[in-house]
C-alpha positions in Angstrom: 112.1 -13.5 -166.9 115.2 -12.5 -165.0 116.7 -15.1 -162.7 118.4 -14.4 -159.4 121.8 -16.0 -158.9 122.9 -15.7 -155.3 126.7 -15.5 -155.2 127.2 -14.6 -151.5 125.0 -13.7 -148.6 126.0 -12.7 -145.1 124.3 -11.6 -141.9 126.1 -9.6 -139.2 125.0 -9.6 -135.6 125.1 -6.5 -133.4 128.3 -5.7 -131.5 128.7 -7.9 -128.4 126.2 -10.5 -129.6 126.7 -14.0 -130.9 125.9 -14.7 -134.6 122.9 -16.8 -133.5 121.4 -13.7 -131.8 121.0 -12.0 -135.2 117.2 -11.4 -135.7 117.5 -10.8 -139.5 116.6 -13.1 -142.3 116.8 -13.2 -146.1 115.6 -15.6 -148.8 115.8 -15.8 -152.6 113.9 -17.8 -155.2 114.3 -17.7 -159.0 112.7 -14.3 -159.5 112.5 -12.7 -156.1 114.3 -11.9 -152.9 113.2 -10.8 -149.5 115.0 -9.2 -146.5 113.6 -8.9 -143.0 115.2 -7.0 -140.2 113.7 -8.4 -137.0 113.4 -6.0 -134.1 115.7 -7.4 -131.3 113.5 -6.4 -128.4 110.3 -7.8 -129.8 109.0 -11.3 -129.0 110.6 -14.1 -131.2 111.4 -11.6 -134.0 113.9 -14.0 -135.6 111.2 -16.6 -136.2 108.9 -13.9 -137.6 111.6 -12.5 -139.9 112.3 -16.0 -141.2 108.6 -16.7 -141.8 108.1 -13.4 -143.6 111.0 -13.9 -146.1 110.2 -17.6 -146.7 106.5 -17.0 -147.3 107.2 -14.1 -149.7 109.6 -16.2 -151.8 107.0 -19.0 -151.9 103.8 -16.9 -152.1 104.6 -13.5 -153.6 101.1 -12.5 -154.5 100.8 -9.7 -152.0 99.3 -6.3 -152.6 97.6 -3.4 -150.9 94.2 -5.2 -151.1 95.2 -8.6 -149.8 98.1 -8.1 -147.4 96.1 -9.1 -144.3 95.0 -12.3 -145.9 98.6 -12.9 -147.1 99.9 -12.5 -143.5 97.3 -14.8 -141.9 99.0 -18.2 -142.5 102.4 -17.0 -141.2 100.8 -15.3 -138.2 99.1 -18.6 -137.3 102.4 -20.5 -137.9 104.3 -18.0 -135.7 101.7 -18.3 -132.9 101.9 -22.1 -133.0 105.7 -21.9 -132.9 105.8 -19.6 -129.9 103.3 -21.7 -128.0 105.5 -24.8 -128.6 108.7 -22.9 -127.5 107.0 -21.8 -124.3 105.8 -25.3 -123.6 109.2 -26.8 -124.2 110.9 -24.2 -122.0 108.4 -24.9 -119.2 109.0 -28.7 -119.5 112.7 -28.2 -119.3 112.2 -25.8 -116.4 114.2 -23.1 -118.1 114.1 -19.7 -116.2 112.9 -17.9 -119.4 109.7 -19.8 -119.6 107.8 -17.6 -117.1 108.7 -14.4 -119.0 107.8 -16.0 -122.3 104.6 -17.4 -120.9 103.6 -13.9 -119.8 104.5 -12.3 -123.1 102.6 -15.0 -124.9 99.5 -14.6 -122.7 99.6 -10.8 -123.3 99.7 -11.5 -127.0 103.1 -9.7 -127.4 104.1 -9.5 -131.0 107.1 -9.9 -133.1 108.2 -6.9 -135.2 110.2 -6.8 -138.3 111.0 -4.4 -141.2 110.4 -6.3 -144.5 111.1 -5.8 -148.1 110.3 -8.2 -150.9 111.3 -7.6 -154.6 110.1 -9.5 -157.6 112.0 -9.2 -160.9 110.0 -9.5 -164.2 
């Protein structure tokens, strides 16, 4: 089995954005790596991208026949996380809570391009 040795990894935000605004994620494990490019305008895409790459590196058994089942645990985790963030924003009376509440109520989604690679 080949092993992945990560020497360096970097994320670059878009021009005129702060590094924390970057919606992308990556993760490695001994024999696989994953990269997700979160779509900036989608709803909490940074969280979704992070969930995707982490889940793939921990549970890589994904294929054309089971991808819906593979996604289900992280979809549920994302929904829980979004609900908690909306609740906290409301409690703190942050102006964004109304927008996020409406997006959550409409079941707006996070969007990300994803690639996962396993080395044998």
